[in-house]
C-alpha positions, 0 to 999 in steps of 0.5 A, a space after each residue: 500500500 502506497 504512502 498516498 493511499 494511508 494518508 488518504 484513508 487517515 484523512 477521511 477517517 473522522 468523516 466516514 464516522 459520521 456517515 456511519 453514525 448517520 447511516 446507522 440512526 436512519 436505518 433504524 428511523 426508517 424500520 421504526 426503532 428510533 424516534 425521529 428528531 424533533 425539528 427546531 422552530 422554523 424561521 418564518 420564510 426560512 428553512 424548516 431547521 436553524 441548525 447550521 450545516 458546516 460548508 462542504 469541504 472541496 475534496 473529502 469524501 467518505 473513507 468507505 469510497 475509497 477502500 476503508 482502513 486497510 484497503 478492505 472496505 466492510 467485510 474482512 478478508 474480501 479486498 476492497 479494490 477490483 484488479 482492474 485499473 480506472 483507465 481500464 474500465 474506461 474512465 477518461 484521463 479527466 476523470 482518473 485525475 478527479 477521482 484521484 483527487 478524492 483519494 480514489 487511486 483505484 476502483 473498488 468492485 463495484 466503482 469497476 464493474 458498473 462504470 463502462 455501463 453506466 457512462 455508455 448510457 445504459 440502464 443498469 442495476 448496480 448492487 453491492 453491500 453499504 460501505 463499497 464506494 457505490 456513489 462514486 462507483 455512479 456518480 464517476 461515469 455519470 460526471 464523465 458523460 455530462 463532460 462529454 455532453 458539454 463539449 458537444 452540446 455547450 452547457 446546460 441551457 437555463 431551466 434544464 438538467 442533464 442529471 438527477 441523483 434521487 436520494 430517500 434522505 435529504 440526509 444521504 442527499 448531502 453526502 452525495 452532493 458532498 462526493 459531486 463537489 469534490 469531482 468538480 473541484 477535483 478537475 472535472 467541473 461541473 455545476 451540481 445543486 441540491 433540491 430537498 425540503 432542508 433548503 429554502 424554496 426560492 434558493 432552489 428555483 434560482 439555482 434550477 433557472 440559471 441551468 444546472 448539470 447534476 441534481 441531488 433531490 428527494 422524490 417528494 421536492 422534486 415532483 413539487 417543483 415538477 408540478 408547479 404552476 411554473 415549474 423549476 425545471 424541464 426534463 426534456 435534456 435529461 440524460 442521467 437518472 440515478 435512484 441511490 438506495 433504491 431498495 429504500 425508495 421502492 419501500 416508501 409508499 409515498 414513491 410510488 406516485 412520485 416515481 410514476 409521474 417521473 418515469 413518464 416524463 423521462 426522454 427515451 434516451 434517459 439512462 437509468 441506474 438503479 444502486 443498492 444494497 439490497 433488492 427484494 425479488 419484488 422491487 426487481 420484477 418491477 425494475 425489469 418489467 418497466 427497464 426491459 433492457 436492464 443490466 445487472 452489475 454487482 460488487 464482489 461483496 454483495 453475496 453477503 449482504 442479504 438473503 433477498 438478494 438476487 442481483 
């Protein structure tokens, strides 16, 4: 292991601990084992909480995205890294530099498994357990395609978006946005914003009106923007849609209506990626019925993730 890899893991250790603790709390709330944290008194016209958030660090992603301590991910005895390089799985020189700036000098198994199919704009189910590096696994190739589209067609026009990442919670949305900002600052520049109920509606409308390459959103808030009397954005130029934690989204009854509306509005050329740690047979059958050409890619560790997994 190189000194650079050791320094990268040490640098992100604190961030990874925060992620895992927040993920544990969220999953306990979803299962009804832990009560939601109470909201503070809202400010008139302001966000739902007065809690101030720390600014997003420029080049910082959580440790689990780049291998964890010792380079083995969350499964002891299972190597985290793929034997292939980012160049071999299809990453451009620009993305290789941006990924390296984020500490990803070698791809994990799931990052290697999904890169080519996502970068090629195909529908895919990308599966591996928590801590396997799935966020960079889809963001890397999505950003690469965004950069290619910008070279051919110019920047995203006002009121349009080229990629959307749907997440089940605002908390996960912030974490995904942090990785996106890191890739952008690392040498693959693109505009990104977040659309959740935790942020001001007017601020979101202003950002979307200017045109943006990547939007990280919760389904309900995105649905509100699309269904507004004056919609905040149009989907005519959408190239990628990602469902992060698709297992959680499909398990939410409120997601069904929003998903039906969003699928109906997708351009025929838009590619959809379903990113998951576990997937019930019913959810997988629904995906394959809606997207008959969907490919299935998995990381090495998924076999231990859940007895429900069929991917």
